[in-house]
N, C-alpha and C positions, 0 to 999 in steps of 0.2 A: 504494500500500500504506500509506504513512504517513497519507494522507488518510483511509483507512478506519479506522485506529487512532484518530485524533483524533476522528472522528465517533462511534465506539463509546464512547470515553471520555467525550465530552461528553454523550451520551445517557444513559449510566449515572449520571454525576454529577448530571445534571438530575433524573432519577427520584429519587435520594436527597435532592436539595435540596427536593423538594416533599413529602417524607414528613412524618409527624406527630411525629417526635422532634426537638426544636429543636437539640440538640447535633449530631446527624447532619446535619441540614440545614445548619448553619453550617459544619461541616468540609467538607462536599461543595462548598459554594459557594466556600470559600477555595481548595480544590484545583482546582476548575474555572477560576477566574479566574487563579490562579497559573500554571496550565498554559497558558492563553491568552496571558498576558504573556510567558512563557518561550518559547513556540513561535510566537508571533504573527508575528515577522519572516519565518518560513519559509512562512507560509500565502499562497496565491495569492488574488487578488481574488475569484475564483469560490468558493473555499472559505470566505473570510470572509463572502461573501453567504449561503452555506448555514448557517454558524455563527450569523449574526445572525438570519436569517429562520426557520431551522429549530430553533434551540436557545435563543438568548438572549432574543429577544422573546417567544416562547411561555413561557419560564421566568418572566419578569417578570409576565406575565399570570396564570400559574398561582399564583405566590406572592401576588400581589395578591388573587386570589380566595380563596386559602386563609386569608390573614390577615384579610380582610374577614369571612369566614364564621365564623372561630373566635377572632378577636382574639388571635392567637398572637404573643407577643413573645419575642425572644431578647435578654436583657439589656435595656438601655434603648432600643435601636434595633431596629426590625423588620427581618427578613431582606430583605423586598422593597426597602426603602429602601437598604440596604447593597448589595444586588445591582444595583439601578438605578445607584447611584453607580459601581460597578465597570464596568458596561456603558458608561456615559458616558466613563469613563476609558480604557477599551479603544478606544472609538470615536475619541476624541481622539488617542490615541497612534498608532493605525494607520490614520488617516483616509486617507492617501495610497493605501493598498491597498484600503480599504473603499469609499470614495466616499460620496456622498449616499444616505441611506436614509430615504425618507419614512415607512416603517413605524416607524422608531425615533422620529420626531417624534410619530406617533399614539400610540405606547406611552407616551412622556413625558407627553403631554397627558392620557391616561387616568389615569396615576398622579397627576398634579397635581389632577385633578378629584376623584379618590377621596380624596386627602389633604385637600383643602379641604372636602369634605363630612363628614369625620369629626371 
């Protein structure tokens, strides 16, 4: 039951985080990552796998595409970069439960390639 609640919350916040209003995007990202840091110790390795592969990695990809297409900034730092830093922080903090994720490396590589091309 708790797993379903976390999944629904993450999906809803992800949808808000990819919207066109920068202030809503930023608040939803802050809420998503604060929730993951707070409840992360309670998540099983299987649920972490779902969160990363089904929520966080697609979120980074969606934000990257949104910002590339629209050149959308939130303050001096783009949402995608902030979200990517948060994802890396979560990965580092909960690595023992998450384990190695090749998909995260591909996501990081894609972001670095996009960043160096702009």
